[in-house]
Rosetta silent file (secondary structure, phi, psi, omega in degrees, C-alpha in Angstrom):
SEQUENCE: MSTFSDETQRKLRINNIISGEEVALMSGDLYLAENVLTKERRLLQGNQIEQYIAVNTIQEASTKAQLLKG
SCORE:     score description
SCORE:     0.000 S_00000001
   1 L     0.000  142.090  179.355   96.531  112.750  107.051 S_00000001
   2 E  -125.706  147.854  177.866   97.394  110.581  104.104 S_00000001
   3 E  -101.137  167.077  179.035   99.544  107.498  103.811 S_00000001
   4 L   -98.085  167.793 -178.335  101.800  106.495  100.964 S_00000001
   5 L   -62.669  161.101  178.014  101.478  103.474   98.695 S_00000001
   6 H   -59.630  -38.237  179.657  102.600  100.025   99.849 S_00000001
   7 H   -62.795  -43.433  178.962  105.495  100.190   97.393 S_00000001
   8 H   -64.904  -41.816  178.499  106.695  103.496   98.854 S_00000001
   9 H   -59.617  -42.765  179.093  106.389  102.112  102.409 S_00000001
  10 H   -62.454  -43.820  179.261  108.535   99.096  101.385 S_00000001
  11 H   -61.089  -41.573 -179.983  111.194  101.351   99.835 S_00000001
  12 H   -65.905  -36.310  177.864  111.356  103.455  102.995 S_00000001
  13 H   -70.407  -42.734 -179.952  111.766  100.315  105.142 S_00000001
  14 H   -60.273  -37.462 -178.549  114.452   98.844  102.865 S_00000001
  15 L   -91.371   13.849  175.610  116.431  102.092  103.105 S_00000001
  16 L    57.178   33.339  175.316  116.017  102.237  106.924 S_00000001
  17 L   -86.759  -37.925  172.082  114.068  105.487  106.870 S_00000001
  18 L  -125.463  155.790  179.627  111.170  103.894  108.754 S_00000001
  19 L   -86.533  175.131  179.267  111.190  100.714  110.840 S_00000001
  20 L   -66.094  -18.636 -179.571  109.096   97.607  110.276 S_00000001
  21 L   -98.494    3.974 -176.366  106.624   98.821  112.905 S_00000001
  22 E  -113.808  155.173  170.034  106.160  102.275  111.361 S_00000001
  23 E  -123.251  147.318  178.656  104.124  103.746  108.529 S_00000001
  24 E   -91.534  135.612 -179.092  104.958  106.969  106.716 S_00000001
  25 E  -129.129  157.967  172.797  102.293  109.686  106.713 S_00000001
  26 E  -122.158  126.212  178.032  101.933  113.140  105.249 S_00000001
  27 E  -126.661  107.516 -174.322  100.226  115.837  107.274 S_00000001
  28 L    65.447 -122.081  177.644  100.100  119.156  105.451 S_00000001
  29 L  -105.443   14.886 -178.795  103.652  119.691  104.216 S_00000001
  30 E  -106.702  146.129  176.140  105.235  117.511  106.921 S_00000001
  31 E  -106.842  130.650 -177.591  106.313  113.883  106.683 S_00000001
  32 E  -124.958  153.116  169.507  105.785  111.707  109.749 S_00000001
  33 E  -115.666  123.999 -179.513  106.608  108.159  110.782 S_00000001
  34 E  -114.896  126.862  175.518  104.001  106.633  113.100 S_00000001
  35 E   -75.467  121.852 -174.679  104.643  103.483  115.107 S_00000001
  36 L   -73.341  -18.120  179.991  101.505  101.358  114.652 S_00000001
  37 L   -87.812  -43.893 -176.169  101.955   99.634  118.037 S_00000001
  38 L  -102.218  -10.547 -176.281  102.645  102.610  120.325 S_00000001
  39 L    64.824   13.126  176.760  101.127  105.405  118.166 S_00000001
  40 L   -73.546  138.852 -179.296  104.331  107.388  118.762 S_00000001
  41 E  -118.468  149.842  173.437  105.157  109.777  115.916 S_00000001
  42 E  -139.808  152.976 -178.276  108.384  111.318  114.746 S_00000001
  43 E   -84.081  133.478  176.201  109.165  113.902  112.092 S_00000001
  44 E  -101.005  147.621  177.960  110.948  112.751  108.937 S_00000001
  45 L   -72.926  129.916 -177.873  113.303  114.961  106.938 S_00000001
  46 H   -58.954  -44.443 -178.633  111.653  116.047  103.684 S_00000001
  47 H   -67.512  -22.617  179.957  114.793  115.695  101.574 S_00000001
  48 H   -77.240  -33.243 -173.502  115.272  112.170  102.950 S_00000001
  49 H  -100.201  -26.636 -173.722  111.812  110.917  101.973 S_00000001
  50 H   -62.162  -27.889  179.893  110.939  112.865   98.795 S_00000001
  51 H   -71.077  -16.944 -179.405  113.190  110.757   96.564 S_00000001
  52 H   -99.793   -7.677 -175.659  111.087  107.663   97.350 S_00000001
  53 L   -91.299  126.252  173.740  107.659  109.219   96.833 S_00000001
  54 L   -88.476  120.056 -177.023  105.940  108.772   93.494 S_00000001
  55 L   -96.391  124.038  176.000  103.930  111.916   92.840 S_00000001
  56 L  -102.590  123.643  179.196  100.725  111.546   90.842 S_00000001
  57 L  -108.650  147.205  177.700   99.474  114.755   89.301 S_00000001
  58 L  -110.229  126.410  179.949   96.022  115.412   87.952 S_00000001
  59 L  -112.520  142.272  179.084   95.794  117.710   84.972 S_00000001
  60 L   -76.751  141.006  179.926   92.700  119.486   83.777 S_00000001
  61 L   -66.585  141.823 -179.373   91.547  118.660   80.266 S_00000001
  62 L   -96.751   -5.644  178.475   92.253  121.351   77.706 S_00000001
  63 L   -91.764  161.455 -179.787   89.436  120.308   75.341 S_00000001
  64 L   -68.559  132.496 -179.791   85.855  121.479   75.571 S_00000001
  65 L   -72.035  141.161  178.420   83.745  119.292   77.847 S_00000001
  66 L  -129.961  150.680  175.279   80.850  117.442   76.234 S_00000001
  67 L   -81.257  127.981 -179.957   77.901  115.561   77.622 S_00000001
  68 L   -90.627  132.577  178.774   78.144  111.883   76.800 S_00000001
  69 L  -101.489  138.288 -176.872   74.950  110.140   75.734 S_00000001
  70 L  -129.795    0.000    0.000   74.533  106.502   76.579 S_00000001
């Protein structure tokens, strides 16, 4: 399971998607809100949360790899 950035968590709280006692998690392709006090989890709607998530993509280099000498 992975959590989202602090900024994303703040945005979700400001927009009342998660409460002040919850953190947003991603498990596989599902979005969850977990209460940190009771450990109770609930499922979040994907379309509701995806607009607040900043997606970082990693792209493979297209140039030939070289060994760097130091």
